[in-house]
N, C-alpha and C positions, 0 to 999 in steps of 0.2 A: 664437410658434412655431405653425406650421400643423400640424394633425392630420388623420388620416383614419380612418374606421371600417372594420374588416374585415367583409365580408359572410359569409354562410354558405357561399358558394362560394370563399372565400379571396381575394376581390377587393377592391380599394380604388379610390376615386375620388381622384385626385391634385388637391389644391386648385388653383384657377385661377392664383393668384399663383405657385405653384411651377411649374406647367406653362409659364407665360409666361417665368419666369426661366430655365428649362432649355430653352426653345424647343422644347417637345414638341408633336408632331402625332400624329394617329391613326396607329397602326401602328409608331411609333417604339419601339425597344427601350430599356430602362432597366437600367443596371448597378448592382448593390448590392455595395459593397466593404466587408468587415468591418474594423473597427479593433481595436487591442489592448484598448481599454476596453469592448468589447462593443457599440459603436454601429456604424452603417453609413453609408458615404458613398454618396449617391444621385446618379447622373449619367446624362445621355443617352449611350447606347452608340453609339460610332462604328462604322460598317460597316468591316470589315477591308479591303475593296477600296479604300477611300480611303487608308488607310495604305499598302497594298501599292503603289498607284500613286505615292504620294509617294516611297516608298523606291526604286521603279524609276527615277524621275527622278533621284534623287541618285546611284544606281548607274551610270546611263548616262553620267555626267560623269567617271567614273573608268576606270582600266585594268581588265583582267579581274579579276573578283571571286572571292575565296576564300570558301568557305562561312562561315568565322568572321567575315569582313568583312560578309557579307550579313546575318548575324544581328545584328551590332552596328548596322548601318544601319536595319534593320527595328525594332529595339528603340528606337533614338533617335527614329525617326519616330513610333512609337506613343506615346512619352512626349511628344513635341511636340504631337501631336494631342490627347492627353489634357489637356494644359495649356491648349491653345487652346479646347477644349470647356468646360473648367471656368471659363475666363475669359469665356465667352459670345461668342467671336469666330467 
């Protein structure tokens, strides 16, 4: 297990192996998702505009969209993006 030390400015240096596996670059945002057992899932945060564009492509292939349909498509797209990022694709 890799570890990092918290500085006096509440900053950490993410270990190289973790940065490489998450494909992190300078300026990338990192998401921290709490779990029920008090731990956190750490993942590279995907920009919303990527998901928004993917949802727009899916929506353009359908007939006029109702707000409820749009919410479902955006939700599915965000879930797909999250899975793709977690798998490192």
